N, CA, C, O and the ligand as a Tripos MOL2 file, in Angstrom:
@<TRIPOS>MOLECULE
protein
  253   251    64     0     0
PROTEIN
NO_CHARGES

@<TRIPOS>ATOM
      1 N          15.1720   -4.1790   -2.2120 N.3       1 MET1
      2 CA         13.8840   -4.2460   -1.7090 C.3       1 MET1
      3 C          13.7470   -3.4970   -0.6090 C.2       1 MET1
      4 O          14.6600   -3.7610    0.1740 O.2       1 MET1
      5 N          12.9330   -2.5890   -0.1510 N.am      2 ILE2
      6 CA         13.0100   -1.6130    1.0750 C.3       2 ILE2
      7 C          11.8870   -1.9960    1.7220 C.2       2 ILE2
      8 O          11.9900   -1.9890    2.9480 O.2       2 ILE2
      9 N          10.5490   -2.4240    1.1450 N.am      3 LEU3
     10 CA          9.2870   -2.3210    1.8540 C.3       3 LEU3
     11 C           8.7570   -3.9080    1.1030 C.2       3 LEU3
     12 O           9.2100   -4.3490    0.0470 O.2       3 LEU3
     13 N           7.9680   -4.4080    1.7460 N.am      4 ARG4
     14 CA          7.1870   -5.5270    1.1010 C.3       4 ARG4
     15 C           5.9170   -5.5910    1.7790 C.2       4 ARG4
     16 O           5.8240   -5.7710    2.9930 O.2       4 ARG4
     17 N           4.6680   -5.4040    0.7830 N.am      5 PHE5
     18 CA          3.6370   -5.3810    1.2810 C.3       5 PHE5
     19 C           2.8770   -6.7350    0.7370 C.2       5 PHE5
     20 O           2.8900   -7.1620   -0.4180 O.2       5 PHE5
     21 N           2.2040   -7.3030    1.9000 N.am      6 GLU6
     22 CA          1.3310   -8.5850    1.6030 C.3       6 GLU6
     23 C          -0.0260   -8.3120    2.0980 C.2       6 GLU6
     24 O          -0.2010   -7.9580    3.2640 O.2       6 GLU6
     25 N          -0.9980   -8.4610    1.2640 N.am      7 CYS7
     26 CA         -2.3790   -8.1890    1.3990 C.3       7 CYS7
     27 C          -2.7350   -9.7590    1.9560 C.2       7 CYS7
     28 O          -2.0630  -10.7850    1.8470 O.2       7 CYS7
     29 N          -4.0160   -9.5450    2.5740 N.am      8 GLU8
     30 CA         -4.6380  -10.7670    3.3560 C.3       8 GLU8
     31 C          -4.8940  -11.8570    2.4810 C.2       8 GLU8
     32 O          -4.8420  -13.0520    2.7740 O.2       8 GLU8
     33 N          -5.2260  -11.2610    1.1910 N.am      9 CYS9
     34 CA         -5.4670  -12.3300    0.0440 C.3       9 CYS9
     35 C          -4.3230  -12.9160   -0.6260 C.2       9 CYS9
     36 O          -4.5120  -13.6960   -1.5590 O.2       9 CYS9
     37 N          -3.0950  -12.6010   -0.2210 N.am     10 GLY10
     38 CA         -1.7600  -13.3060   -0.7260 C.3      10 GLY10
     39 C          -1.1980  -12.3870   -1.7950 C.2      10 GLY10
     40 O          -0.2170  -12.8060   -2.4090 O.2      10 GLY10
     41 N          -1.6230  -11.3390   -2.0650 N.am     11 ASN11
     42 CA         -0.8790  -10.4720   -3.2470 C.3      11 ASN11
     43 C           0.4070   -9.8900   -2.4100 C.2      11 ASN11
     44 O           0.2920   -9.3450   -1.3120 O.2      11 ASN11
     45 N           1.4900  -10.0640   -3.0080 N.am     12 GLU12
     46 CA          2.6340   -9.3980   -2.4240 C.3      12 GLU12
     47 C           3.2760   -8.4980   -3.3210 C.2      12 GLU12
     48 O           3.5920   -8.8340   -4.4620 O.2      12 GLU12
     49 N           3.4660   -7.4350   -2.8740 N.am     13 VAL13
     50 CA          4.0610   -6.3050   -3.7210 C.3      13 VAL13
     51 C           5.2690   -5.9990   -3.1090 C.2      13 VAL13
     52 O           5.3550   -6.0870   -1.8840 O.2      13 VAL13
     53 N           6.3310   -5.6080   -3.8700 N.am     14 GLY14
     54 CA          7.4400   -4.9620   -3.1950 C.3      14 GLY14
     55 C           7.7720   -3.3510   -3.6260 C.2      14 GLY14
     56 O           7.3270   -3.0120   -4.7220 O.2      14 GLY14
     57 N           8.3670   -2.5450   -3.0060 N.am     15 PHE15
     58 CA          8.6450   -1.2300   -3.0050 C.3      15 PHE15
     59 C          10.2670   -1.1200   -3.1860 C.2      15 PHE15
     60 O          11.0580   -1.4740   -2.3120 O.2      15 PHE15
     61 N          10.6280   -0.5940   -4.4130 N.am     16 HIS16
     62 CA         12.0800   -0.2830   -4.6060 C.3      16 HIS16
     63 C          12.4040    1.1550   -4.4810 C.2      16 HIS16
     64 O          11.4660    1.9520   -4.4610 O.2      16 HIS16
     65 N          13.5740    1.5610   -4.3990 N.am     17 LEU17
     66 CA         14.0260    2.8010   -4.5780 C.3      17 LEU17
     67 C          14.0310    3.0550   -6.0040 C.2      17 LEU17
     68 O          14.5210    2.2820   -6.8270 O.2      17 LEU17
     69 N          13.4690    4.1670   -6.2780 N.am     18 MET18
     70 CA         13.4530    4.9790   -7.6130 C.3      18 MET18
     71 C          15.0010    5.3580   -8.2870 C.2      18 MET18
     72 O          15.3150    5.3850   -9.4770 O.2      18 MET18
     73 N          15.6720    5.5810   -7.3210 N.am     19 GLY19
     74 CA         17.1500    6.1200   -7.5320 C.3      19 GLY19
     75 C          17.4550    7.6180   -7.4980 C.2      19 GLY19
     76 O          18.5730    8.0370   -7.1970 O.2      19 GLY19
     77 N          16.3360    8.4830   -7.8450 N.am     20 ASP20
     78 CA         16.5820    9.9300   -7.6560 C.3      20 ASP20
     79 C          15.9390   10.1830   -6.0510 C.2      20 ASP20
     80 O          15.0080    9.5800   -5.5170 O.2      20 ASP20
     81 N          16.6790   11.1500   -5.5710 N.am     21 ARG21
     82 CA         16.1350   11.5310   -4.4300 C.3      21 ARG21
     83 C          15.5240   13.0390   -4.3670 C.2      21 ARG21
     84 O          16.0440   13.7850   -5.1970 O.2      21 ARG21
     85 N          14.7050   13.5290   -3.6990 N.am     22 ASP22
     86 CA         14.0980   14.9110   -3.6840 C.3      22 ASP22
     87 C          15.1800   15.7310   -3.3010 C.2      22 ASP22
     88 O          16.3270   15.3230   -3.1180 O.2      22 ASP22
     89 N          14.7280   17.0950   -3.1650 N.am     23 GLU23
     90 CA         15.6910   18.0830   -2.6790 C.3      23 GLU23
     91 C          15.8380   18.1250   -1.3580 C.2      23 GLU23
     92 O          16.5690   19.0260   -0.9450 O.2      23 GLU23
     93 N          15.2490   17.2540   -0.4000 N.am     24 HIS24
     94 CA         15.8000   17.0120    0.8280 C.3      24 HIS24
     95 C          16.5730   16.0640    1.3560 C.2      24 HIS24
     96 O          16.8390   15.9070    2.5480 O.2      24 HIS24
     97 N          17.0750   15.1740    0.0620 N.am     25 GLY25
     98 CA         17.8040   13.9680    0.1470 C.3      25 GLY25
     99 C          16.9720   12.6450    0.4230 C.2      25 GLY25
    100 O          17.4880   11.5500    0.6440 O.2      25 GLY25
    101 N          15.6180   12.9020    0.3800 N.am     26 ARG26
    102 CA         14.9730   11.8040    0.5500 C.3      26 ARG26
    103 C          14.6870   10.7640   -0.5090 C.2      26 ARG26
    104 O          14.4660   11.2620   -1.6120 O.2      26 ARG26
    105 N          14.6430    9.6120   -0.4600 N.am     27 TYR27
    106 CA         14.5560    8.7340   -1.5050 C.3      27 TYR27
    107 C          13.2370    8.4660   -1.9820 C.2      27 TYR27
    108 O          12.3780    8.4140   -1.1020 O.2      27 TYR27
    109 N          12.7920    8.2460   -3.3970 N.am     28 TRP28
    110 CA         11.3620    8.0730   -3.6320 C.3      28 TRP28
    111 C          11.2500    6.5560   -3.6290 C.2      28 TRP28
    112 O          12.1540    5.8720   -4.1100 O.2      28 TRP28
    113 N          10.1340    6.0070   -3.0860 N.am     29 LEU29
    114 CA          9.8520    4.8070   -3.4180 C.3      29 LEU29
    115 C           8.9740    4.2700   -4.4500 C.2      29 LEU29
    116 O           7.9120    4.8470   -4.6860 O.2      29 LEU29
    117 N           9.2710    3.3510   -5.0090 N.am     30 ASP30
    118 CA          8.5680    2.9470   -6.3420 C.3      30 ASP30
    119 C           7.9300    1.6120   -6.0280 C.2      30 ASP30
    120 O           8.6020    0.7910   -5.4030 O.2      30 ASP30
    121 N           6.4960    1.2680   -6.4620 N.am     31 VAL31
    122 CA          5.9350    0.3030   -6.3700 C.3      31 VAL31
    123 C           6.3520   -0.6850   -7.5050 C.2      31 VAL31
    124 O           6.3950   -0.3330   -8.6840 O.2      31 VAL31
    125 N           6.6420   -1.8800   -7.0990 N.am     32 GLU32
    126 CA          7.3310   -2.8760   -8.1120 C.3      32 GLU32
    127 C           6.1750   -3.2200   -9.3430 C.2      32 GLU32
    128 O           6.5070   -3.5230  -10.4890 O.2      32 GLU32
    129 N           4.8470   -3.1180   -8.9050 N.am     33 ASP33
    130 CA          4.0720   -3.6000   -9.8630 C.3      33 ASP33
    131 C           2.7360   -3.0170   -9.6300 C.2      33 ASP33
    132 O           1.8960   -3.6340   -8.9750 O.2      33 ASP33
    133 N           2.4630   -1.6460  -10.2300 N.am     34 ASP34
    134 CA          1.3830   -0.8610   -9.8990 C.3      34 ASP34
    135 C          -0.0500   -1.5100  -10.5730 C.2      34 ASP34
    136 O          -1.1290   -0.9170  -10.5730 O.2      34 ASP34
    137 N           0.1440   -2.5850  -11.0270 N.am     35 ASP35
    138 CA         -1.0710   -3.5340  -11.5650 C.3      35 ASP35
    139 C          -1.7720   -4.4230  -10.5740 C.2      35 ASP35
    140 O          -2.8340   -5.0200  -10.7480 O.2      35 ASP35
    141 N          -0.8470   -4.4100   -9.2900 N.am     36 ARG36
    142 CA         -1.2920   -5.3620   -8.1020 C.3      36 ARG36
    143 C          -1.4470   -4.5610   -7.0070 C.2      36 ARG36
    144 O          -2.0900   -5.0240   -6.0650 O.2      36 ARG36
    145 N          -0.9260   -3.2880   -6.9150 N.am     37 LEU37
    146 CA         -1.0900   -2.6090   -5.6100 C.3      37 LEU37
    147 C          -1.3160   -0.8940   -6.2690 C.2      37 LEU37
    148 O          -0.5580   -0.4650   -7.1390 O.2      37 LEU37
    149 N          -2.2310   -0.2270   -5.8100 N.am     38 ALA38
    150 CA         -2.2000    1.0600   -5.8170 C.3      38 ALA38
    151 C          -2.2330    1.9090   -4.7370 C.2      38 ALA38
    152 O          -2.9690    1.7710   -3.7590 O.2      38 ALA38
    153 N          -1.2830    2.9530   -4.9500 N.am     39 VAL39
    154 CA         -1.0670    3.7380   -3.8220 C.3      39 VAL39
    155 C          -1.7160    5.2900   -3.9010 C.2      39 VAL39
    156 O          -1.3350    6.0640   -4.7790 O.2      39 VAL39
    157 N          -2.6560    5.6490   -2.9780 N.am     40 LEU40
    158 CA         -3.6700    6.6120   -3.3370 C.3      40 LEU40
    159 C          -3.5270    7.5650   -2.1570 C.2      40 LEU40
    160 O          -3.0550    7.1180   -1.1120 O.2      40 LEU40
    161 N          -3.8760    8.7780   -2.2340 N.am     41 SER41
    162 CA         -3.7470    9.8110   -1.3000 C.3      41 SER41
    163 C          -5.0800    9.8440   -0.6640 C.2      41 SER41
    164 O          -6.0650    9.8280   -1.4020 O.2      41 SER41
    165 N          -5.2410    9.8900    0.7190 N.am     42 GLY42
    166 CA         -6.5090    9.6080    1.4190 C.3      42 GLY42
    167 C          -6.2660   10.9740    2.4080 C.2      42 GLY42
    168 O          -5.2670   11.6930    2.3820 O.2      42 GLY42
    169 N          -7.4370   11.1290    3.2710 N.am     43 GLU43
    170 CA         -7.4590   12.2320    4.3620 C.3      43 GLU43
    171 C          -6.3970   11.7500    5.3030 C.2      43 GLU43
    172 O          -6.4710   10.6460    5.8410 O.2      43 GLU43
    173 N          -5.2060   12.7590    5.5360 N.am     44 GLY44
    174 CA         -4.3540   12.6220    6.5540 C.3      44 GLY44
    175 C          -3.3540   11.3820    6.2260 C.2      44 GLY44
    176 O          -2.7190   10.9430    7.1840 O.2      44 GLY44
    177 N          -3.1990   10.9010    5.2070 N.am     45 GLY45
    178 CA         -2.1310    9.6670    4.9470 C.3      45 GLY45
    179 C          -2.1710    9.1420    3.7140 C.2      45 GLY45
    180 O          -2.6000    9.8490    2.8030 O.2      45 GLY45
    181 N          -1.7200    7.7660    3.4430 N.am     46 SER46
    182 CA         -1.8620    7.3830    2.1550 C.3      46 SER46
    183 C          -2.9020    6.2630    2.3110 C.2      46 SER46
    184 O          -3.3650    5.9310    3.4020 O.2      46 SER46
    185 N          -3.2240    5.7210    1.1630 N.am     47 LEU47
    186 CA         -4.3240    4.6020    1.0550 C.3      47 LEU47
    187 C          -3.4250    3.3830    0.1490 C.2      47 LEU47
    188 O          -2.9610    3.6580   -0.9570 O.2      47 LEU47
    189 N          -3.2890    2.2740    0.6640 N.am     48 LEU48
    190 CA         -2.8840    1.1570   -0.3000 C.3      48 LEU48
    191 C          -4.0140    0.1480   -0.7990 C.2      48 LEU48
    192 O          -4.5740   -0.6720   -0.0720 O.2      48 LEU48
    193 N          -4.2320    0.3190   -2.0100 N.am     49 LYS49
    194 CA         -5.4200   -0.6270   -2.6450 C.3      49 LYS49
    195 C          -4.8250   -1.7840   -3.2900 C.2      49 LYS49
    196 O          -3.9090   -1.7200   -4.1090 O.2      49 LYS49
    197 N          -5.5000   -3.0550   -2.8010 N.am     50 CYS50
    198 CA         -4.8760   -4.1860   -3.3480 C.3      50 CYS50
    199 C          -5.9390   -4.2690   -4.6990 C.2      50 CYS50
    200 O          -7.1670   -4.2360   -4.6170 O.2      50 CYS50
    201 N          -5.1550   -4.3820   -5.9280 N.am     51 ALA51
    202 CA         -5.8490   -4.7710   -7.1600 C.3      51 ALA51
    203 C          -6.4390   -6.0720   -7.3260 C.2      51 ALA51
    204 O          -7.1140   -6.4020   -8.3010 O.2      51 ALA51
    205 N          -6.1270   -6.8890   -6.2130 N.am     52 PHE52
    206 CA         -6.6670   -8.3250   -6.4940 C.3      52 PHE52
    207 C          -7.9680   -8.5500   -6.1320 C.2      52 PHE52
    208 O          -8.8930   -9.0080   -6.8030 O.2      52 PHE52
    209 N          -7.9220   -8.0410   -4.5820 N.am     53 CYS53
    210 CA         -9.2800   -8.3700   -3.7370 C.3      53 CYS53
    211 C         -10.0280   -6.8450   -3.5870 C.2      53 CYS53
    212 O         -11.1930   -6.7790   -3.1970 O.2      53 CYS53
    213 N          -9.3560   -5.8000   -3.8860 N.am     54 GLY54
    214 CA         -9.9550   -4.5720   -3.6980 C.3      54 GLY54
    215 C          -9.9100   -3.9170   -2.0720 C.2      54 GLY54
    216 O         -10.4270   -2.8580   -1.7160 O.2      54 GLY54
    217 N          -9.3070   -4.6660   -1.4130 N.am     55 THR55
    218 CA         -9.2250   -4.1740    0.0000 C.3      55 THR55
    219 C          -8.2620   -2.8160    0.1930 C.2      55 THR55
    220 O          -7.1810   -2.7230   -0.3880 O.2      55 THR55
    221 N          -8.6970   -1.9520    0.9310 N.am     56 VAL56
    222 CA         -8.1420   -0.6820    0.9310 C.3      56 VAL56
    223 C          -7.6100   -0.6260    2.4290 C.2      56 VAL56
    224 O          -8.3610   -0.8720    3.3730 O.2      56 VAL56
    225 N          -6.1330   -0.2540    2.6080 N.am     57 TYR57
    226 CA         -5.6460   -0.0030    3.7480 C.3      57 TYR57
    227 C          -4.9900    1.2420    3.9290 C.2      57 TYR57
    228 O          -4.1880    1.6930    3.1110 O.2      57 TYR57
    229 N          -5.3440    1.8530    5.0780 N.am     58 ARG58
    230 CA         -4.9920    3.2780    5.3800 C.3      58 ARG58
    231 C          -3.8000    3.3660    6.3030 C.2      58 ARG58
    232 O          -3.7510    2.9710    7.4680 O.2      58 ARG58
    233 N          -2.8400    3.9520    5.5920 N.am     59 LEU59
    234 CA         -1.6950    4.3250    6.5830 C.3      59 LEU59
    235 C          -1.5580    5.9490    6.9020 C.2      59 LEU59
    236 O          -1.3600    6.8880    6.1320 O.2      59 LEU59
    237 N          -1.7230    5.9120    8.1910 N.am     60 GLN60
    238 CA         -1.8980    7.1800    8.9500 C.3      60 GLN60
    239 C          -0.4080    7.9560    9.3330 C.2      60 GLN60
    240 O           0.4500    7.4000   10.0190 O.2      60 GLN60
    241 N          -0.2930    8.9920    8.9070 N.am     61 THR61
    242 CA          1.0030    9.9540    8.9940 C.3      61 THR61
    243 C           0.9820   10.1570   10.6170 C.2      61 THR61
    244 O          -0.0800   10.0660   11.2330 O.2      61 THR61
    245 N           2.1410   10.4210   11.2280 N.am     62 THR62
    246 CA          2.2870   10.4250   12.7020 C.3      62 THR62
    247 C           2.3160   12.3200   12.8660 C.2      62 THR62
    248 O           2.0860   12.8030   13.9750 O.2      62 THR62
    249 N           2.5420   13.0150   11.9550 N.am     63 ASP63
    250 CA          2.7380   14.4130   12.3660 C.3      63 ASP63
    251 C           1.6920   15.2480   11.8990 C.2      63 ASP63
    252 O           1.7020   16.4520   12.1560 O.2      63 ASP63
    253 ZN         -5.9070   -8.4150   -1.4180 Zn       64 ZN64
@<TRIPOS>BOND
     1     1     2 1
     2     2     3 1
     3     3     4 2
     4     3     5 am
     5     5     6 1
     6     6     7 1
     7     7     8 2
     8     7     9 am
     9     9    10 1
    10    10    11 1
    11    11    12 2
    12    11    13 am
    13    13    14 1
    14    14    15 1
    15    15    16 2
    16    15    17 am
    17    17    18 1
    18    18    19 1
    19    19    20 2
    20    19    21 am
    21    21    22 1
    22    22    23 1
    23    23    24 2
    24    23    25 am
    25    25    26 1
    26    26    27 1
    27    27    28 2
    28    27    29 am
    29    29    30 1
    30    30    31 1
    31    31    32 2
    32    31    33 am
    33    33    34 1
    34    34    35 1
    35    35    36 2
    36    35    37 am
    37    37    38 1
    38    38    39 1
    39    39    40 2
    40    39    41 am
    41    41    42 1
    42    42    43 1
    43    43    44 2
    44    43    45 am
    45    45    46 1
    46    46    47 1
    47    47    48 2
    48    47    49 am
    49    49    50 1
    50    50    51 1
    51    51    52 2
    52    51    53 am
    53    53    54 1
    54    54    55 1
    55    55    56 2
    56    55    57 am
    57    57    58 1
    58    58    59 1
    59    59    60 2
    60    59    61 am
    61    61    62 1
    62    62    63 1
    63    63    64 2
    64    63    65 am
    65    65    66 1
    66    66    67 1
    67    67    68 2
    68    67    69 am
    69    69    70 1
    70    70    71 1
    71    71    72 2
    72    71    73 am
    73    73    74 1
    74    74    75 1
    75    75    76 2
    76    75    77 am
    77    77    78 1
    78    78    79 1
    79    79    80 2
    80    79    81 am
    81    81    82 1
    82    82    83 1
    83    83    84 2
    84    83    85 am
    85    85    86 1
    86    86    87 1
    87    87    88 2
    88    87    89 am
    89    89    90 1
    90    90    91 1
    91    91    92 2
    92    91    93 am
    93    93    94 1
    94    94    95 1
    95    95    96 2
    96    95    97 am
    97    97    98 1
    98    98    99 1
    99    99   100 2
   100    99   101 am
   101   101   102 1
   102   102   103 1
   103   103   104 2
   104   103   105 am
   105   105   106 1
   106   106   107 1
   107   107   108 2
   108   107   109 am
   109   109   110 1
   110   110   111 1
   111   111   112 2
   112   111   113 am
   113   113   114 1
   114   114   115 1
   115   115   116 2
   116   115   117 am
   117   117   118 1
   118   118   119 1
   119   119   120 2
   120   119   121 am
   121   121   122 1
   122   122   123 1
   123   123   124 2
   124   123   125 am
   125   125   126 1
   126   126   127 1
   127   127   128 2
   128   127   129 am
   129   129   130 1
   130   130   131 1
   131   131   132 2
   132   131   133 am
   133   133   134 1
   134   134   135 1
   135   135   136 2
   136   135   137 am
   137   137   138 1
   138   138   139 1
   139   139   140 2
   140   139   141 am
   141   141   142 1
   142   142   143 1
   143   143   144 2
   144   143   145 am
   145   145   146 1
   146   146   147 1
   147   147   148 2
   148   147   149 am
   149   149   150 1
   150   150   151 1
   151   151   152 2
   152   151   153 am
   153   153   154 1
   154   154   155 1
   155   155   156 2
   156   155   157 am
   157   157   158 1
   158   158   159 1
   159   159   160 2
   160   159   161 am
   161   161   162 1
   162   162   163 1
   163   163   164 2
   164   163   165 am
   165   165   166 1
   166   166   167 1
   167   167   168 2
   168   167   169 am
   169   169   170 1
   170   170   171 1
   171   171   172 2
   172   171   173 am
   173   173   174 1
   174   174   175 1
   175   175   176 2
   176   175   177 am
   177   177   178 1
   178   178   179 1
   179   179   180 2
   180   179   181 am
   181   181   182 1
   182   182   183 1
   183   183   184 2
   184   183   185 am
   185   185   186 1
   186   186   187 1
   187   187   188 2
   188   187   189 am
   189   189   190 1
   190   190   191 1
   191   191   192 2
   192   191   193 am
   193   193   194 1
   194   194   195 1
   195   195   196 2
   196   195   197 am
   197   197   198 1
   198   198   199 1
   199   199   200 2
   200   199   201 am
   201   201   202 1
   202   202   203 1
   203   203   204 2
   204   203   205 am
   205   205   206 1
   206   206   207 1
   207   207   208 2
   208   207   209 am
   209   209   210 1
   210   210   211 1
   211   211   212 2
   212   211   213 am
   213   213   214 1
   214   214   215 1
   215   215   216 2
   216   215   217 am
   217   217   218 1
   218   218   219 1
   219   219   220 2
   220   219   221 am
   221   221   222 1
   222   222   223 1
   223   223   224 2
   224   223   225 am
   225   225   226 1
   226   226   227 1
   227   227   228 2
   228   227   229 am
   229   229   230 1
   230   230   231 1
   231   231   232 2
   232   231   233 am
   233   233   234 1
   234   234   235 1
   235   235   236 2
   236   235   237 am
   237   237   238 1
   238   238   239 1
   239   239   240 2
   240   239   241 am
   241   241   242 1
   242   242   243 1
   243   243   244 2
   244   243   245 am
   245   245   246 1
   246   246   247 1
   247   247   248 2
   248   247   249 am
   249   249   250 1
   250   250   251 1
   251   251   252 2
@<TRIPOS>SUBSTRUCTURE
     1 MET1         2 RESIDUE 1 A MET
     2 ILE2         6 RESIDUE 1 A ILE
     3 LEU3        10 RESIDUE 1 A LEU
     4 ARG4        14 RESIDUE 1 A ARG
     5 PHE5        18 RESIDUE 1 A PHE
     6 GLU6        22 RESIDUE 1 A GLU
     7 CYS7        26 RESIDUE 1 A CYS
     8 GLU8        30 RESIDUE 1 A GLU
     9 CYS9        34 RESIDUE 1 A CYS
    10 GLY10       38 RESIDUE 1 A GLY
    11 ASN11       42 RESIDUE 1 A ASN
    12 GLU12       46 RESIDUE 1 A GLU
    13 VAL13       50 RESIDUE 1 A VAL
    14 GLY14       54 RESIDUE 1 A GLY
    15 PHE15       58 RESIDUE 1 A PHE
    16 HIS16       62 RESIDUE 1 A HIS
    17 LEU17       66 RESIDUE 1 A LEU
    18 MET18       70 RESIDUE 1 A MET
    19 GLY19       74 RESIDUE 1 A GLY
    20 ASP20       78 RESIDUE 1 A ASP
    21 ARG21       82 RESIDUE 1 A ARG
    22 ASP22       86 RESIDUE 1 A ASP
    23 GLU23       90 RESIDUE 1 A GLU
    24 HIS24       94 RESIDUE 1 A HIS
    25 GLY25       98 RESIDUE 1 A GLY
    26 ARG26      102 RESIDUE 1 A ARG
    27 TYR27      106 RESIDUE 1 A TYR
    28 TRP28      110 RESIDUE 1 A TRP
    29 LEU29      114 RESIDUE 1 A LEU
    30 ASP30      118 RESIDUE 1 A ASP
    31 VAL31      122 RESIDUE 1 A VAL
    32 GLU32      126 RESIDUE 1 A GLU
    33 ASP33      130 RESIDUE 1 A ASP
    34 ASP34      134 RESIDUE 1 A ASP
    35 ASP35      138 RESIDUE 1 A ASP
    36 ARG36      142 RESIDUE 1 A ARG
    37 LEU37      146 RESIDUE 1 A LEU
    38 ALA38      150 RESIDUE 1 A ALA
    39 VAL39      154 RESIDUE 1 A VAL
    40 LEU40      158 RESIDUE 1 A LEU
    41 SER41      162 RESIDUE 1 A SER
    42 GLY42      166 RESIDUE 1 A GLY
    43 GLU43      170 RESIDUE 1 A GLU
    44 GLY44      174 RESIDUE 1 A GLY
    45 GLY45      178 RESIDUE 1 A GLY
    46 SER46      182 RESIDUE 1 A SER
    47 LEU47      186 RESIDUE 1 A LEU
    48 LEU48      190 RESIDUE 1 A LEU
    49 LYS49      194 RESIDUE 1 A LYS
    50 CYS50      198 RESIDUE 1 A CYS
    51 ALA51      202 RESIDUE 1 A ALA
    52 PHE52      206 RESIDUE 1 A PHE
    53 CYS53      210 RESIDUE 1 A CYS
    54 GLY54      214 RESIDUE 1 A GLY
    55 THR55      218 RESIDUE 1 A THR
    56 VAL56      222 RESIDUE 1 A VAL
    57 TYR57      226 RESIDUE 1 A TYR
    58 ARG58      230 RESIDUE 1 A ARG
    59 LEU59      234 RESIDUE 1 A LEU
    60 GLN60      238 RESIDUE 1 A GLN
    61 THR61      242 RESIDUE 1 A THR
    62 THR62      246 RESIDUE 1 A THR
    63 ASP63      250 RESIDUE 1 A ASP
    64 ZN64       253 GROUP 0 **** ****
């Protein structure tokens, strides 16, 4: 497990390595259970949406 996400409602979802790397040697992260958390693309970053309570978290990129 590389990352662990915990929503304020208590929904916990882990991110695992998918195994394959991309052409730059970077690992892909895979959501443990996409019925509990959706990873979406938003303006200038990624969005994490909890499937339990519907809360959306915005993850901003730094570059
Ligand atoms: Zn939640």
